[in-house]
N, C-alpha and C positions, 0 to 999 in steps of 0.2 A: 237575134244573131248578134255576135260580138263586134264591136267597131276597132278598127286601128286609132290607137290615141298615142300621142305624145305628150309627156309630160316634162317641162322644162323648169327644173327647181325643186331640190329635194331636202328643203330645209325643214323646220317644226311643223309645216303644213303638207308640204308636197309630197313627203314620203308616205303619210297615211292616206293621202287621196290617191296617190297610184296604186297603194295595197288593195284598196277597195275597188279600182277598175280592174285589176287582176281577179280578184275574187268573184266580181261580176261576170266572168268571162271575156272580158275585152283583151285585146293584143295591145301590149302597152310596151313602148319603147320610152326611154328615160334619158334624162341629160343632167349633169350636174356639174357645175365648175369645180367641185373637189370631188373627184372621182370615186372615192372610198365610201362616200355616202350612198353610193347605188349599189354596194355589193350585197346588201341584204335583200334588195329588189331583184338583182341578178338571180339569186337563190331562189327567191319565190316566184321565177318564171319571166320578168321583165328582160328584154333586151336592152343593153347599156350602149349609148351611143357617145363618140368622143367629140361631138360639135352639135350645135344647136340644128343646123342645117341637116346632118346625118339622121338626128332624130325625126325631124319633120317630113324627109322624103317618104312619100307613100302613105303618111297618116291621112286619116279622114279627119280628125279632129286634133288640134294642138292646144293644149293648155299650159299655160305661163302661171307659176306662184313664185314671185320673185320679191327681193325685199325692198326695193323703190323705183324712182322713174329710171335713174341710172342703170340698175341693174336690168330692168325691163328691156330699156333702149339697146343695151348691149347685146341681149338674146336675140332681139327680133331684127335690129338692124346692123349688127357688129359684123365682124368678120366672120364667113361661116354662118351668117344669122338664119334665124327660122323663117322670115318673111320671104325672102328670095328663094327658099327651098320649097316652099308650100306650093303643091300643084293645084290645078283647077279642082274646084269644088270643095277644097278644104275649108273646113270652119275654123277659125283662130278664136280662143277665148283667153284673155288674161283675166287671171283672179287674184292678181296683185292688190295692194292698197297703195295706189298711184294716184297722181293728181290727174284731174279731168282734162286739164291742158294736154298732159301728154296723151291720154287715153283718145282725145279727139286727133290727134296728130298721127297716131296708130292707126287708127279706125280710117282715115283720109287715106293712108298709104294703103292700107289693104283694099280699100275701094278701088284705089287706081288699078290694082291687079286683078279686080273682079272676084275677090273672096269676102266671104261673109266674115263680120267680126263682133264679136260680143265683149263688153266689159262685165265681168262676173264676179265680184270681191264676196267674199265670204263672211258671216258672222260664226263665232264659234272660235275654239284654240285647239291646241295640239290633241286633247282628247276625243273633242268632236271629230277632228279629222280621221284620227285612228278609229274610230267608231261607225264612220259614214254617216253623221249626224250633222253636218254643215247647213247651213241657210245660204244659198246664193242668191245674191241681190243683181239681176241680170238688166243690163242696158243693151238695147238692140232690137232688130224687127222681131215681128210676130214669127216669120218663117224662119229666121235663125234660132230663134229660141226653141220653136217646135222641133227643130232638127237635132240641137243639141241637149233635148231634155232628156233623152233615154241613157247619155253618157253622164249627163249631171246627177241623176237619180242615184247612180251608183255610189256616189260621194256625200248625198244630202237628205235630210230630212223634209227640206221644202226647197222649192224654186219660185222666186218671186220676181215676176217680170214688172220692173219699176218704171220702164219708159225707154226713149231712145239711147243709143250709145252716149254714154258719159253719165247717164242717170244712177247706174250702180256704184260708180267712183264717187260721186257726189254723196249719196246716201251712207255710203261706208265711211266716208269722213265725219260726217255728222254723228254716225254711231259710235266712233271711236272718240271723238271729242266729247262726248257725253261720258263715255267710258273713263276717260283720261282724265278728265275734271272729278269725277266720283271717286277714282283711286287716289288722287293727290289728295283730296279732302279727307278721305279716309286715314290715310297716312298720318295727316296733323291730329285728326280726332283719336285714332287708336294710341298715338305717342301722349296726348293730353291724358287720356284714362290710365295710360300706364302710370304717369308720375303724379296723378291726383290722389292715389290710394284708394281709389274705386276697386273693388272687385271685377277683373277684366272680364271674365265669363258672364257674370250677370248683367254687366253693363253691354256688351255685345248681344247677349241673348234678347235684351230690350229694343235695342237698336235694329237687328235683323228682325224682330217681330213686329217692328212698329212702322210708322211711316218712311224713314229712311232705308227700309229693309229692301233689298232686291238681290236677285241670284248672283249678281258681281260682288256685292258687299259680301255675301256669305263666302262665296268662293275664294276672294282675295284676302279678307280678313283671316280665315284660317291659315293661309300660306304667312300671313304677315306674323299671326302668332306663334306658328312654329319654326319660323325662319327658313322654310323649306322653299329655296328660289330655284328649284328644277324648272326649266325653260317650258312654260305653257305659251307664252308669249313674251317675245325679247323685249326688254325695257327700251332698249335705243330704237326699236322701231315704234314705240308709242309717241316717243320724242318726235320722230319723223312725221309720224301721222298727224299730232297736234301741230307742226310746222305747216304741212299741207292744207290743215282745216283753216289756220288763219288766214292763209293766203287766198284759199279759195272764197272763204267768206268775204274778205275784205274786196275781192274782185266783184262781188254783188253788193257791196255797200254795208256789209256786217261786221260790227268788229266784235271779234270773239276776246274779250277780256279775261274772261275766266280761263280759256284755252292757253293764253300767254302766261298767265301766273301758274298753271299747271305745268306747261313745257320748261318753264323755269325750274321747278322741283325736279323733273325727270331730267334736266340737262345737268342738274347739280349731281344727281346719282350717277350719270355717265362719268362726270368727273371723278366721283370717288370710286370709280372702277365696277360699277354694277350693270354697265351697259349690255353686256353678256348674258345677264342673268334674267330672271322671270321679273314682268313688270313690278309685282308685288313687292320687290326688293327696294322701291322708291322710299319706304319707310325708314332704311336704315341710316342716310345722312340726317334726316328729321330726329330719329332715335339720339344721335348723337351730338344734336347740334346744341 
């Protein structure tokens, strides 16, 4: 039986997630700060709300997919925010890539109102969101995860319960830290190949098939080669994730020196005008340097 689900945030990921919830037979209400982004979902059968509170009223599950701590705070705690509008028994899920500090603050506020809260960031990007092939990294209680599983399944290939609230946020930052560093090093390595006189296709084939090879290297190198920077993952959000990762790791006594260097490269790309492009465009300032 379908559930009543509110989706807050219809960016690169949220739109695909909401589409898959509709396909699975759930009743979906959506909210986005820019209303025009909701029109395709209205056509697909979603109800479009004017505020987070309006979207949340009567929902059994509320899923937020937002850019950063501030955007998440605004939607949950702001004027006409979702938290105050959530009724008894509602399960709150934040799938944004945000800081563990903010996740714990939000979880405490939900607990004060007697509501179940899960932090459930995802791995995957726009294509996986559209295909319902995300991986959810969930922090929360066993009961909360079990209750949310039928809803999360509509959007995912796997649901991994990684620990108590905050665990999902931590693991997601570790995941994105490793991705960001690899992308930054690929930008430099590919530029080196291009300037060296090596056959680029042959060189990349060796790298992709050898020890450095990974699904990420294959996908990102193809975008860098073609200079097709249609957004799968916004470059400015990777810079944000690296910054959050540095702060969280430092709080636990770990210096992410490689994250710092990688973030400087992403910040340079933002300054060059690539912040709203795909993260693979981080290579362009390197190429021009």
